[in-house]
Backbone bond lengths (Angstrom), bond angles and torsions (degrees), N, CA, C in turn:
res aa  C-N    CA-C-N  psi(-1)  N-CA   C-N-CA  omega(-1)  CA-C   N-CA-C  phi
1 M - - - 1.450 - - 1.545 109.72 -
2 F 1.350 117.44 -55.35 1.460 122.57 -179.87 1.512 111.29 -62.41
3 A 1.362 116.09 -37.61 1.493 120.91 -178.36 1.505 111.52 -63.36
4 K 1.358 118.73 -29.68 1.457 121.96 -177.97 1.514 113.67 -77.28
5 M 1.369 117.01 -16.79 1.459 120.29 -174.14 1.511 111.46 -70.87
6 P 1.362 117.25 144.69 1.449 119.95 175.28 1.533 111.70 -64.33
7 A 1.336 116.45 159.78 1.481 120.33 -175.49 1.523 111.66 -60.39
8 W 1.354 118.84 -39.41 1.458 120.56 -176.55 1.529 110.67 -64.76
9 V 1.357 116.84 -32.66 1.481 120.71 178.98 1.545 108.77 -69.63
10 K 1.314 116.18 -41.29 1.476 119.96 178.13 1.536 110.87 -61.32
11 I 1.343 115.39 -44.25 1.470 119.97 -179.84 1.545 109.94 -63.85
12 A 1.339 116.86 -42.75 1.479 120.87 178.14 1.505 111.49 -61.58
13 L 1.352 117.12 -43.17 1.475 120.78 177.50 1.512 111.18 -61.93
14 L 1.317 116.87 -44.06 1.464 122.17 178.88 1.508 110.55 -60.36
15 A 1.348 116.97 -42.82 1.470 121.08 178.49 1.536 111.02 -62.83
16 L 1.359 116.04 -41.50 1.454 120.12 178.16 1.537 112.10 -63.10
17 V 1.360 115.72 -38.86 1.473 120.11 178.90 1.520 109.35 -63.88
18 V 1.366 117.54 -44.28 1.446 121.14 179.94 1.532 111.20 -63.04
19 I 1.336 115.83 -43.15 1.493 119.59 177.72 1.534 110.70 -62.56
20 A 1.352 116.01 -43.59 1.466 119.57 -179.10 1.535 110.85 -63.55
21 I 1.349 115.87 -40.66 1.478 118.32 176.76 1.518 110.30 -60.74
22 G 1.355 115.07 -46.42 1.472 119.91 -179.44 1.522 111.63 -59.69
23 V 1.330 116.93 -45.15 1.482 121.37 179.26 1.530 110.15 -63.07
24 G 1.334 115.02 -45.00 1.466 119.86 -178.38 1.533 110.67 -61.42
25 I 1.342 116.51 -45.76 1.464 121.28 -179.60 1.527 110.73 -64.26
26 Y 1.343 115.46 -41.42 1.474 120.57 -179.86 1.538 109.13 -59.10
27 F 1.347 114.95 -51.43 1.485 118.10 -178.41 1.523 112.66 -66.17
28 L 1.344 114.68 -33.05 1.454 120.15 -176.76 1.532 112.62 -69.56
29 F 1.342 115.04 -41.96 1.456 119.16 -173.76 1.526 114.81 -99.78
30 T 1.319 117.15 2.57 1.475 119.12 172.74 1.520 107.75 -110.36
31 K 1.289 116.21 165.89 1.448 119.78 -177.12 1.537 112.02 -82.50
32 V 1.364 116.21 5.22 1.465 119.29 -176.65 1.538 110.01 -61.57
33 S 1.330 116.52 -60.39 1.457 120.05 179.88 1.526 110.73 -164.33
34 P 1.328 118.60 90.49 1.461 121.77 178.98 1.536 111.21 -61.33
35 T 1.322 118.48 -32.88 1.456 121.84 178.32 1.517 111.80 -58.35
36 V 1.341 114.16 -46.92 1.479 118.43 178.70 1.524 109.96 -61.12
37 G 1.330 115.77 -40.40 1.489 120.15 178.87 1.515 111.37 -59.63
38 W 1.343 117.98 -44.47 1.470 121.87 178.37 1.518 110.78 -64.56
39 I 1.316 117.39 -40.82 1.475 120.85 179.71 1.524 110.38 -62.27
40 V 1.348 115.37 -47.95 1.467 119.79 -179.02 1.522 110.40 -61.54
41 L 1.347 116.60 -44.19 1.474 118.98 179.37 1.530 110.40 -65.12
42 G 1.355 116.70 -38.80 1.471 119.19 179.19 1.523 111.65 -63.36
43 V 1.323 116.54 -43.55 1.489 120.50 178.24 1.508 109.48 -63.56
44 L 1.326 117.28 -41.69 1.468 121.76 179.99 1.528 112.17 -62.72
45 I 1.330 116.09 -44.46 1.468 120.67 178.28 1.525 110.27 -62.40
46 A 1.338 117.46 -41.24 1.464 121.41 178.13 1.536 110.21 -62.68
47 A 1.324 117.08 -43.06 1.477 121.30 -179.64 1.544 110.06 -64.23
48 I 1.317 117.55 -42.72 1.478 121.11 178.21 1.521 111.44 -63.13
49 A 1.360 114.93 -39.69 1.461 119.83 177.51 1.498 112.12 -62.80
50 I 1.342 116.48 -41.91 1.487 120.40 179.66 1.519 111.00 -65.61
51 V 1.328 117.22 -42.54 1.496 120.82 177.80 1.537 109.80 -62.83
52 A 1.342 116.57 -42.35 1.467 120.93 179.00 1.525 111.42 -62.13
53 I 1.313 116.14 -44.33 1.472 120.80 -178.07 1.509 111.36 -64.75
54 T 1.342 117.81 -36.20 1.464 120.59 -178.16 1.530 112.50 -85.72
55 T 1.329 118.36 -20.93 1.462 120.90 -175.02 1.527 114.18 -101.00
56 V 1.333 115.51 -40.98 1.495 118.49 -172.55 1.529 113.60 -64.50
57 P 1.373 120.66 -47.12 1.474 118.07 -179.22 1.529 113.87 -58.50
58 P 1.370 120.92 -44.72 1.474 118.20 176.55 1.524 113.14 -62.70
59 L 1.343 117.30 -35.60 1.458 119.58 178.27 1.528 111.35 -64.68
60 L 1.352 115.58 -40.34 1.462 119.13 178.34 1.529 110.12 -65.95
61 K 1.330 115.66 -36.79 1.480 120.96 178.49 1.521 109.54 -62.86
62 L 1.341 117.35 -43.35 1.469 121.89 178.87 1.532 109.01 -63.57
63 Y 1.315 117.28 -44.32 1.469 122.03 -178.79 1.518 109.57 -60.44
64 R 1.360 117.89 -45.97 1.470 120.64 179.90 1.533 110.58 -62.49
65 F 1.350 116.65 -40.94 1.481 121.00 179.02 1.527 109.39 -59.29
66 Q 1.341 116.31 -51.35 1.465 120.02 -176.95 1.524 111.25 -63.10
67 K 1.318 116.18 -42.51 1.481 121.11 -179.83 1.505 110.36 -62.70
68 Y 1.330 116.55 -44.98 1.471 121.60 -178.37 1.524 110.91 -60.79
69 F 1.349 117.19 -46.11 1.444 119.40 -176.91 1.515 112.43 -74.88
70 K 1.334 118.36 -24.82 1.466 120.93 173.88 1.519 108.39 -64.74
71 Q 1.347 116.61 -40.85 1.453 122.11 -178.64 1.535 111.05 -63.81
72 H 1.355 117.01 -35.72 1.449 121.80 -171.58 1.557 111.35 -108.34
73 E 1.315 116.22 15.26 1.470 120.81 -176.42 1.548 110.51 -61.47
74 K 1.314 115.97 -40.93 1.484 121.00 -177.51 1.526 109.62 -63.21
75 E 1.339 116.08 -47.05 1.470 119.20 179.58 1.500 113.12 -61.86
76 L 1.351 117.00 -41.71 1.462 120.98 179.92 1.519 111.64 -67.43
77 S 1.362 118.06 -34.31 1.473 121.06 179.69 1.522 112.61 -70.57
78 M 1.346 116.71 -19.96 1.470 121.54 178.49 1.528 113.05 -78.59
79 L 1.338 117.30 -20.39 1.489 120.82 -172.64 1.509 113.29 -58.89
80 P 1.359 120.22 -48.35 1.469 118.65 -179.67 1.526 113.45 -55.37
81 G 1.363 115.03 -41.02 1.470 119.74 179.60 1.521 111.32 -63.83
82 L 1.329 116.78 -42.25 1.483 120.49 179.08 1.545 111.05 -63.07
83 L 1.331 116.25 -41.40 1.444 119.71 179.42 1.535 111.51 -65.65
84 Q 1.344 116.42 -42.04 1.479 120.30 -179.17 1.518 111.30 -66.39
85 S 1.350 117.00 -32.17 1.476 119.03 -179.02 1.518 112.18 -87.43
86 G 1.354 117.47 5.88 1.453 120.40 176.12 1.509 116.87 86.87
87 H 1.322 118.53 7.88 1.442 123.09 178.72 1.538 110.52 -91.62
88 Q 1.315 115.15 61.27 1.472 120.63 -173.18 1.538 111.16 -65.76
89 Q 1.342 117.82 -44.54 1.476 120.27 -178.18 1.514 111.41 -61.68
90 D 1.342 115.80 -40.08 1.463 120.04 -179.91 1.522 109.78 -66.66
91 A 1.353 116.04 -40.85 1.475 119.89 179.37 1.537 110.75 -63.54
92 V 1.331 116.64 -43.03 1.469 120.73 179.31 1.513 110.66 -62.93
93 A 1.352 116.99 -44.38 1.470 122.16 179.78 1.542 109.93 -60.18
94 R 1.330 116.52 -46.21 1.464 119.76 -179.67 1.526 111.46 -63.98
95 F 1.323 114.98 -44.55 1.482 119.89 -177.90 1.519 109.59 -63.24
96 E 1.336 119.09 -47.69 1.447 121.76 179.37 1.535 112.34 -63.43
97 G 1.349 115.57 -33.82 1.467 120.58 175.99 1.515 111.56 -62.06
98 V 1.331 117.08 -43.67 1.457 122.37 178.84 1.523 109.88 -66.25
99 M 1.324 115.68 -45.58 1.477 121.18 -173.28 1.525 113.74 -72.36
100 K 1.350 115.85 -23.07 1.469 120.86 -173.64 1.528 112.15 -55.93
101 N 1.300 116.17 -42.08 1.494 120.26 -178.13 1.511 113.38 -107.09
102 A 1.332 116.19 11.24 1.483 118.50 -178.20 1.559 109.39 -71.19
103 P 1.317 117.02 152.65 1.464 120.06 177.40 1.519 111.17 -59.22
104 A 1.320 116.58 138.21 1.478 121.06 -178.54 1.546 109.59 -88.06
105 D 1.337 113.77 175.57 1.454 122.37 176.63 1.525 113.86 55.60
106 N 1.323 114.98 42.39 1.464 121.73 176.74 1.501 108.16 -121.64
107 A 1.324 119.34 121.41 1.467 122.85 -174.56 1.533 110.32 -61.15
108 Y 1.341 118.12 -40.71 1.464 120.50 -178.77 1.511 112.60 -65.14
109 L 1.328 116.59 -35.86 1.472 121.45 177.58 1.518 111.00 -60.81
110 F 1.342 116.64 -45.85 1.474 120.56 179.60 1.513 111.17 -71.01
111 Y 1.309 117.53 -28.99 1.459 122.09 175.20 1.541 109.37 -62.92
112 M 1.338 116.37 -48.44 1.457 120.87 177.96 1.515 111.00 -60.93
113 R 1.309 115.03 -44.80 1.498 119.52 -179.97 1.551 110.26 -60.05
114 A 1.337 116.49 -43.53 1.474 119.83 -177.87 1.527 111.40 -61.60
115 F 1.345 116.35 -45.55 1.488 118.98 -178.32 1.513 111.30 -68.86
116 F 1.340 116.70 -38.32 1.458 117.80 -178.03 1.532 110.30 -69.30
117 L 1.345 116.86 -46.19 1.459 119.48 -178.73 1.529 113.18 -63.21
118 Q 1.361 114.64 -33.25 1.471 118.13 176.83 1.528 110.56 -67.49
119 S 1.356 116.22 -37.00 1.473 119.37 -178.31 1.530 111.60 -69.95
120 V 1.340 119.44 -22.40 1.469 121.60 178.84 1.512 111.04 -101.03
121 G 1.333 117.89 6.84 1.461 122.24 174.65 1.521 116.86 84.66
122 K 1.342 117.20 11.66 1.476 120.16 178.64 1.533 105.68 -90.90
123 L 1.336 117.08 77.50 1.436 122.58 -171.77 1.532 115.12 -67.43
124 P 1.345 119.39 -47.44 1.481 117.69 -178.92 1.543 111.31 -60.45
125 E 1.370 116.84 -41.28 1.453 121.82 178.96 1.534 110.34 -65.86
126 A 1.347 117.16 -38.39 1.453 121.10 179.41 1.515 111.17 -66.03
127 M 1.345 116.80 -41.73 1.451 119.82 179.14 1.532 110.87 -65.26
128 S 1.334 116.10 -40.83 1.457 119.87 178.02 1.536 111.09 -61.65
129 A 1.335 117.67 -43.41 1.458 121.66 178.93 1.524 111.91 -65.58
130 A 1.336 116.91 -38.06 1.491 121.17 178.76 1.549 109.45 -65.11
131 N 1.315 116.02 -43.26 1.464 120.01 178.36 1.513 110.64 -62.00
132 K 1.331 116.22 -43.43 1.469 120.58 179.99 1.538 110.61 -63.03
133 A 1.333 117.40 -42.09 1.450 121.48 179.47 1.510 110.80 -61.87
134 L 1.344 117.00 -42.82 1.471 119.73 -179.92 1.529 111.05 -66.84
135 A 1.355 116.40 -36.13 1.455 119.99 178.62 1.519 112.36 -66.60
136 L 1.355 116.32 -29.82 1.473 120.70 -176.34 1.541 113.80 -87.03
137 V 1.339 116.34 -12.74 1.486 120.13 -175.40 1.530 112.15 -52.33
138 S 1.329 116.62 -50.92 1.441 119.64 -174.79 1.543 113.19 -74.08
139 R 1.336 116.09 -15.17 1.479 119.78 -177.88 1.525 111.75 -103.56
140 D 1.324 118.31 4.56 1.462 121.87 -178.02 1.539 109.74 -110.21
141 P 1.325 117.64 93.28 1.465 119.51 -174.55 1.540 113.28 -67.87
142 F 1.324 117.24 -17.60 1.456 120.78 -176.72 1.537 112.96 -98.01
143 L 1.314 117.70 2.60 1.473 120.88 -179.38 1.535 110.96 -58.33
144 P 1.345 120.76 -48.10 1.478 118.48 178.76 1.518 113.43 -54.67
145 M 1.328 117.02 -40.70 1.484 121.87 -178.68 1.544 108.92 -67.06
146 I 1.343 116.94 -43.74 1.471 120.80 -179.95 1.519 109.63 -62.77
147 L 1.332 117.20 -42.05 1.475 120.75 -178.65 1.511 110.02 -65.65
148 Q 1.324 119.36 -38.34 1.463 120.29 177.23 1.528 112.25 -65.69
149 Q 1.319 116.80 -35.02 1.448 120.43 -178.94 1.535 112.13 -80.51
150 S 1.348 117.33 -43.01 1.457 121.62 -171.90 1.513 113.85 -102.35
151 G 1.322 116.07 -17.72 1.476 118.52 -177.07 1.534 112.80 -73.53
152 G 1.340 114.56 177.16 1.429 120.10 177.44 1.535 114.01 86.37
153 Q 1.316 118.34 -19.02 1.460 121.28 177.55 1.543 109.14 -88.05
154 F 1.300 116.24 139.49 1.461 122.46 177.58 1.541 112.29 52.83
155 G 1.338 116.64 34.39 1.466 120.54 179.04 1.506 114.47 74.55
156 Q 1.292 118.47 17.97 1.478 121.07 178.66 1.514 110.02 -73.22
157 P 1.325 117.12 151.53 1.478 120.19 -179.93 1.530 112.24 -73.04
158 T 1.344 115.33 156.63 1.464 119.75 176.96 1.541 110.40 -115.13
159 T 1.340 115.41 -4.30 1.477 119.51 179.42 1.540 109.96 -125.20
160 V 1.321 116.42 160.58 1.456 120.59 178.82 1.534 110.53 -65.31
161 E 1.329 117.22 -38.04 1.486 119.32 177.34 1.517 112.00 -62.75
162 G 1.345 115.66 -43.63 1.484 120.48 176.97 1.514 110.77 -62.58
163 F 1.329 116.09 -38.26 1.463 123.45 178.29 1.527 110.87 -59.17
164 K 1.363 114.39 -50.71 1.477 119.11 178.67 1.531 111.05 -62.59
165 Q 1.334 115.43 -42.67 1.482 119.12 -177.95 1.515 111.24 -61.80
166 Q 1.363 118.21 -43.18 1.463 119.80 179.28 1.524 110.92 -65.44
167 L 1.339 117.38 -38.01 1.458 118.56 177.75 1.530 112.68 -66.07
168 E 1.335 116.49 -40.32 1.466 121.08 177.22 1.525 110.69 -63.08
169 E 1.345 117.18 -41.04 1.475 121.06 176.58 1.515 110.65 -63.30
170 L 1.305 116.32 -42.52 1.478 120.62 178.74 1.516 109.83 -59.75
171 R 1.349 116.68 -48.03 1.441 121.45 179.17 1.516 112.92 -58.84
172 S 1.343 115.92 -42.40 1.481 119.99 -179.29 1.535 111.48 -69.76
173 N 1.360 116.97 -25.62 1.462 119.34 175.13 1.534 112.39 -78.15
174 I 1.324 115.54 -35.87 1.463 120.36 -177.59 1.531 111.68 -74.93
175 E 1.305 116.80 -40.25 1.481 121.84 -170.28 1.554 114.08 -54.13
176 P 1.350 119.10 -48.50 1.475 117.16 179.22 1.534 112.72 -62.81
177 R 1.347 115.61 -37.01 1.469 118.99 179.56 1.532 111.57 -69.00
178 L 1.339 115.43 -35.92 1.475 119.36 175.52 1.519 110.45 -65.04
179 N 1.311 116.19 -42.71 1.476 119.98 179.04 1.523 111.34 -61.33
180 Q 1.347 116.91 -40.57 1.457 121.41 176.77 1.547 110.73 -61.20
181 M 1.339 114.90 -44.15 1.485 118.95 179.08 1.520 110.22 -60.97
182 R 1.362 117.10 -43.71 1.460 121.38 179.39 1.529 111.64 -62.23
183 D 1.346 115.70 -44.05 1.448 120.97 178.78 1.540 111.69 -60.08
184 R 1.344 115.95 -45.34 1.468 119.54 179.26 1.505 110.37 -61.78
185 R 1.364 116.06 -41.12 1.446 120.22 179.88 1.533 111.57 -61.66
186 V 1.353 115.22 -45.58 1.469 121.05 -178.93 1.510 109.35 -61.53
187 K 1.359 115.95 -43.72 1.484 120.37 -179.68 1.524 111.33 -64.42
188 A 1.338 115.69 -39.91 1.481 120.14 -179.66 1.531 109.78 -65.03
189 V 1.309 117.66 -42.49 1.463 122.48 178.78 1.529 109.76 -63.06
190 A 1.335 115.93 -44.49 1.467 121.15 179.80 1.545 110.71 -62.66
191 K 1.334 115.77 -40.53 1.445 121.55 179.78 1.532 110.87 -64.62
192 R 1.333 116.53 -42.61 1.478 121.14 178.93 1.522 110.62 -63.67
193 K 1.364 116.52 -42.35 1.447 120.07 178.93 1.522 111.95 -62.70
194 K 1.318 114.04 -40.04 1.473 120.69 -179.97 1.510 110.54 -62.93
195 K 1.372 116.46 -44.15 1.448 121.39 178.33 1.514 112.12 -64.13
196 S 1.328 117.01 -40.17 1.460 119.98 -178.96 1.527 112.74 -66.55
197 R 1.329 116.22 -26.53 1.462 119.13 177.62 1.512 113.03 -76.93
198 E 1.323 116.32 -25.29 1.481 120.19 -175.96 1.517 111.45 -74.75
């Protein structure tokens, strides 16, 4: 919540907190009204607690995501080379190994999964990951920061709009191929049923 706010709003909130602390301390340590001072400080502490509760967990989540991918950056950078040299099974095994313990509910993570699975021909899984990434875009406050840090490599987007556009293009490329797979499956099942009746 706090991370999504514009800079001027953050500065205004910080100024209000400083003013509130000043007013609270003034009332607390002068004989004017210590009760008002305690009330102001109590309200201020409650407000700081609410901001901390809503801001700290997402920041920790972002930190864990960045730390995790820093640790596995080398492995992930090897995947395109493995795919190009025909070692598809090895690439899939390495990718799934990295992703197994990766932080969940991250739009960029599902974006990576969608593009990788599509490149190895796992179309239903790729479509599912692309849909999940698109669903998470509006709920991931740190996506713009991640795109600025990680984007730009291998034609990856650096903006949220570019991110959505690439996912939509991926989905529109996968959908006809998925439909063909489904049609072939339906025809194969119908053919087997027909043979079993004869």
